C-alpha positions in Angstrom: -15.1 139.4 170.2 -13.6 138.8 166.6 -16.6 140.6 165.0 -15.7 143.7 167.1 -12.6 143.4 166.0 -13.3 143.2 162.1 -15.6 146.5 162.9 -12.3 148.2 164.5 -10.2 147.4 161.3 -12.2 149.7 159.5 -10.8 152.9 160.1 -7.5 151.2 159.5 -8.6 150.7 156.1 -9.9 154.3 155.6 -6.3 155.5 156.2 -4.8 153.4 153.4 -7.6 154.9 150.9 -6.7 158.2 152.4 -2.8 157.7 151.7 -3.9 156.5 147.9 -5.7 159.5 147.4 -3.2 161.3 148.0 0.1 159.8 146.3 -2.9 159.9 143.0 -2.7 163.9 143.5 0.8 164.3 144.0 1.4 162.4 141.0 -1.1 163.6 138.9 0.3 167.4 139.7 4.0 166.3 139.3 2.6 164.9 136.3 0.4 168.0 134.9 3.6 170.1 135.8 6.3 168.4 134.1 4.2 167.8 130.9 2.9 171.2 131.1 5.8 173.1 132.1 4.5 176.3 133.0 8.0 177.6 134.9 10.2 176.5 131.8 12.1 173.7 132.5 10.1 170.2 132.7 12.1 169.2 135.9 11.8 172.1 137.9 8.5 172.6 136.8 7.5 169.0 138.4 9.0 169.9 141.7 7.4 172.7 141.5 4.2 170.5 141.0 5.0 168.3 143.8 5.8 170.9 146.5 2.0 172.5 146.0 0.7 168.9 146.5 2.8 168.6 149.3 1.3 172.5 150.4 -2.4 171.8 149.7 -1.8 167.9 151.9 -0.4 170.1 154.7 -2.9 172.3 154.6 -5.7 169.8 153.9 -4.1 167.7 157.8 -4.5 170.9 160.1 -8.2 171.4 158.3 -9.1 168.3 159.2 -8.9 169.2 162.7 -11.1 171.5 163.2 -15.0 171.7 164.1 -17.7 172.6 161.7 -18.2 175.6 163.3 -14.4 176.8 162.6 -15.2 175.9 159.1 -18.2 177.7 158.7 -17.2 180.7 160.7 -13.3 180.7 158.3 -15.5 180.0 155.4 -17.5 182.4 155.7 -15.4 185.6 157.1 -13.2 184.7 154.1 -15.7 185.5 151.5 -17.4 188.5 153.4 -13.2 189.9 153.0 -12.8 188.8 149.2 -16.6 190.5 148.3 -15.1 193.7 150.7 -11.8 193.5 149.0 -13.5 193.7 145.5 -15.7 196.7 146.1 -12.7 199.0 147.2 -11.0 197.6 144.3 -13.5 199.1 141.8 -13.4 202.1 143.6 -9.4 202.6 143.1 -9.7 201.0 139.5 -12.2 203.7 139.1 -10.0 206.4 139.2 -9.0 208.6 136.2 -5.7 209.9 137.8 -2.4 209.1 135.7 0.0 210.3 138.8 -1.3 206.2 139.6 0.5 203.7 137.0 -1.7 201.0 136.3 0.3 198.5 137.6 0.5 199.7 141.0 -3.2 199.7 141.5 -3.9 195.9 140.1 -1.0 195.3 142.7 -2.9 197.1 145.2 -5.7 195.4 144.4 -4.5 191.5 144.9 -2.7 193.2 148.2 -6.2 194.0 149.7 -8.0 190.6 148.4 -5.7 188.7 150.0 -5.2 190.9 153.1 -9.2 191.4 153.2 -9.7 187.3 152.7 -7.0 186.6 155.1 -8.3 189.0 157.8 -12.0 187.3 157.2 -10.7 184.1 157.3 -9.0 184.0 160.7 -11.8 186.3 161.9 -14.1 183.9 161.0 -12.4 180.8 162.0 -12.1 182.3 165.3 -15.7 183.2 166.3 -16.8 180.2 164.8 -17.5 178.5 168.4 -20.2 181.3 168.6 -22.0 179.8 165.6 -25.5 178.1 166.3 -25.6 175.5 164.4 -29.2 173.7 165.9 -31.2 176.4 164.5 -30.6 175.2 161.0 -32.4 171.8 161.8 -29.7 169.2 162.3 -28.7 170.1 158.6 -25.5 171.4 159.2 -24.8 169.2 163.1 -20.8 169.0 164.2 -21.1 165.4 164.8 -17.7 165.5 166.7 -19.7 167.9 169.3 -22.3 164.8 169.7 -19.7 162.0 170.1 -20.6 160.1 173.6 -17.4 158.4 173.7 -16.4 156.7 176.9 -13.3 154.4 177.7 -13.3 151.2 180.1 -10.0 150.9 182.1 -9.1 147.4 183.3 -10.0 148.0 186.8 -13.2 148.9 185.9 -13.3 145.4 183.6 -12.4 143.1 186.0 -15.0 145.2 189.3 -17.5 144.2 187.2 -20.2 146.3 188.8 -20.1 148.5 184.8 -21.7 145.4 183.6 -25.0 145.9 186.0 -24.8 150.1 185.2 -24.9 149.2 181.8 -27.6 146.9 182.2 -29.9 149.6 184.0 -29.7 151.6 180.9 -27.8 154.0 182.8 -24.6 153.7 180.8 -25.3 155.7 177.3 -22.9 156.6 174.4 -20.0 154.1 173.2 -18.0 152.1 175.0 -14.3 152.1 173.8 -12.3 149.3 174.8 -8.4 149.3 173.6 -5.9 146.6 172.3 -3.8 147.3 175.0 -6.5 147.2 177.6 -7.6 143.3 175.9 -3.4 142.7 176.3 -3.4 143.5 179.8 -6.3 141.8 180.7 -5.6 138.5 179.2 -1.5 138.6 180.8 -3.5 138.7 184.1 -5.7 136.0 183.0 -2.4 133.3 182.6 -0.9 134.5 185.4 0.4 131.7 187.3 -1.2 133.7 190.3 -4.3 132.1 191.2 -6.2 135.0 192.6 -4.4 137.2 189.5 -5.3 134.4 187.2 -8.9 134.8 188.6 -9.5 138.3 188.3 -8.4 138.5 185.0 -11.1 135.4 184.1 -13.4 138.0 185.7 -12.5 140.5 183.2 -13.0 138.7 180.6 -16.7 137.2 181.2 -17.7 141.0 182.2 -16.8 141.6 178.3 -18.7 138.6 177.2 -21.2 139.7 179.4 -21.0 143.7 177.6 -21.0 142.3 174.3 -24.1 140.3 175.0 -25.8 143.0 175.8 -27.7 143.9 172.5 -28.2 147.9 173.7 -24.9 149.0 173.9 -22.4 149.7 171.1 -18.5 148.7 171.3 -15.8 149.2 170.0 -12.3 147.4 170.5 -10.0 149.7 169.3 -6.6 149.1 167.8 -4.7 152.4 168.5 -1.6 152.6 170.8 0.7 154.8 171.9 4.6 152.8 172.0 6.2 155.1 173.1 3.9 155.2 176.2 4.3 152.3 178.9 2.1 153.0 181.1 -1.2 151.6 180.8 -3.0 154.4 182.6 -0.5 157.4 180.4 -2.0 155.1 177.5 -5.6 155.5 178.4 -5.4 159.3 179.0 -3.8 159.8 175.6 -6.2 158.2 174.1 -8.7 159.9 176.0 -7.4 162.9 174.8 -7.0 161.9 171.0 -10.6 160.9 171.1 -12.4 163.6 173.1 -13.7 160.4 175.8 -14.0 160.0 178.9 -12.5 157.8 181.5 -14.4 155.1 183.4 -12.4 153.7 185.9 -12.5 153.2 189.6 -9.2 153.3 190.2 -8.0 156.3 192.2 -4.8 157.4 191.3 -5.9 157.1 187.7 -9.2 159.6 188.8 -6.5 162.2 190.1 -3.8 162.1 187.4 -6.6 162.2 184.4 -7.9 165.3 186.0 -4.5 166.6 186.0 -4.4 165.7 182.7 -7.6 167.6 181.6 -9.4 164.9 180.6 -12.7 163.8 182.2 -13.1 160.2 184.2 -16.6 158.7 185.7 -15.5 156.7 189.0 -17.6 154.0 189.1 -16.6 154.3 193.2 -18.4 157.6 193.2 -21.4 156.3 192.2 -21.8 153.8 194.3 -21.1 156.1 197.3 -23.4 158.4 196.4 -25.6 155.8 196.1 -24.9 154.9 199.6 -28.0 154.8 202.0 -28.5 158.1 204.2 -28.3 157.4 208.0 -29.4 159.7 210.5 -28.3 159.6 213.9 -30.8 158.5 216.3 -31.6 155.5 213.8 -31.3 152.8 215.0 -28.9 149.1 213.1 -28.2 145.8 213.3 -24.3 145.0 212.7 -22.4 142.4 213.4 -19.1 143.1 215.6 -16.2 142.0 213.7 -13.3 143.4 214.9 -11.6 145.6 218.0 -11.6 149.4 217.2 -8.4 151.4 217.3 -9.7 153.3 221.5 -10.0 151.1 224.1 -13.3 149.4 224.4 -14.3 150.0 221.2 -16.0 147.9 218.3 -15.6 147.6 215.1 -18.8 146.5 211.8 -19.0 146.7 208.5 -22.6 147.3 206.4 -22.6 145.5 203.5 -21.9 147.8 201.4 -18.5 148.0 203.6 -19.5 151.0 205.2 -17.4 151.2 208.2 -19.2 151.3 212.0 -17.4 152.5 215.2 -19.3 151.2 218.3 -18.8 152.3 222.0 -18.1 149.7 224.6 -18.7 146.8 222.1 -15.5 145.3 222.3 -16.7 141.9 224.5 -19.5 141.5 222.1 -17.0 141.2 219.1 -18.2 138.1 217.0 -21.6 139.1 218.0 -25.1 140.3 216.0 -25.9 143.3 218.7 -28.3 146.5 218.1 -27.0 149.6 218.0 -28.1 153.5 217.9 -26.7 155.6 215.7 -24.7 158.9 217.5 -23.3 160.5 214.4 -22.0 160.2 211.1 -18.8 161.4 209.0 -18.7 162.0 205.4 -14.3 161.6 204.1 -13.0 161.2 201.0 -12.9 157.8 201.4 -16.9 157.0 202.0 -18.5 157.2 205.2 -18.2 156.1 208.3 -21.3 155.5 211.5 -20.4 156.0 215.2 -23.0 154.0 217.4 -23.5 152.8 221.0 -25.2 149.9 221.9 -29.1 150.3 221.8 -29.3 148.6 225.5 -27.6 151.8 226.0 -29.3 154.7 224.8 -32.0 155.2 227.9 -28.2 155.9 229.8 -27.5 159.4 230.7 -30.8 160.5 231.9 -28.9 161.8 234.7 -26.0 163.0 232.9 -27.7 165.7 230.2 -27.9 163.4 227.2 -31.0 164.4 224.8 -33.3 162.1 222.7 -33.2 162.6 218.9 -35.8 160.5 216.9 -36.9 157.9 219.9 -33.5 157.5 221.2 -30.9 159.2 222.8 -27.5 160.9 222.0 -24.9 163.3 223.7 -24.7 166.8 223.0 -20.7 166.0 222.6 -21.5 164.1 219.4 -22.3 167.3 217.1 -20.0 168.0 214.1 -17.6 170.8 216.4 -16.6 168.2 219.2 -17.1 164.7 216.7 -14.0 162.4 216.1 -11.6 162.9 214.7 -10.5 159.9 211.9 -7.3 158.2 212.1 -5.8 155.8 209.7 -4.3 152.4 211.6 -2.7 151.5 208.3 -2.6 152.0 204.1 -4.8 149.1 204.3 -6.8 149.6 207.3 -10.4 151.2 207.4 -10.5 155.1 209.8 -11.0 154.4 213.3 -12.6 156.9 216.0 -9.9 158.9 218.6 
């Protein structure tokens, strides 16, 4: 991690060099104004040179934020505007009318030049996004548009599944770990609470595992926002500043980031998308773990955490049993599977049940009259009414 921290200090050194260059540039203009005296007094000329230097630096700071397409569009627009002003100025200067003084012609020519250059600059900058730089074969490619940055959250580092996803090659681009995330991990690892301490150490182990992966580009940035106290809000601000994606499994951070206009990759959503599909009528073997919300229900869980509600399975708590899937309910929190005991699959031959894929299913178990999820408590899963 020491080598990565050393790499992260390079931008700070570059910023110091830029500040030194700006100071030298300002001092040069001030000295030129003091010795050349373009407007009379030496100190007044030096102050004017310093003011011009400050204006140029402010313009440079603003233009650094623009994309390459905007700069090319502004440059092309201003050049075309100046050429148009020059051609119109030739027509004005060739007028031999004595009614228009030469000073007026000069003023009109200069005013027209500035006007056309300004209009061309603004219109070209506004329409620069329509340029297609890929047609130039990558000679003038906008690197900012090709940056693929992903910021890792504390929760997703501790979770550990991000390391597995990265090792499969599905996670591309540069993984950014902010310094304030490292501080939070260290605080959790040093916590007096044994459970928190274990989670923090697991997160540090996951970071070491990610760094040992030679195919990953991991950078530790020291950018911080002292005015922002919450770590989640710091992540959002850093994502907006770097135009990066936040990788997390925190549901609240996911929602807040979307509201603030920052893209998020949620590991939990990826895991839900990769869960195996279960169709009504299929058989599965589950372990009845506890009693359900409704009368005589049993609740089981699959290996991936999917909740399975089984009718008439209360007497089988603590045992393995075969069930037949009757319906599958997709919720925002994941999937829920409803079923009944496999030994009861033939029951209902005289009650109007029909077969599907070799098993039976009651007609009432459809999408219109299916079970309604009810949350038992904030920490409890969803059960069937």
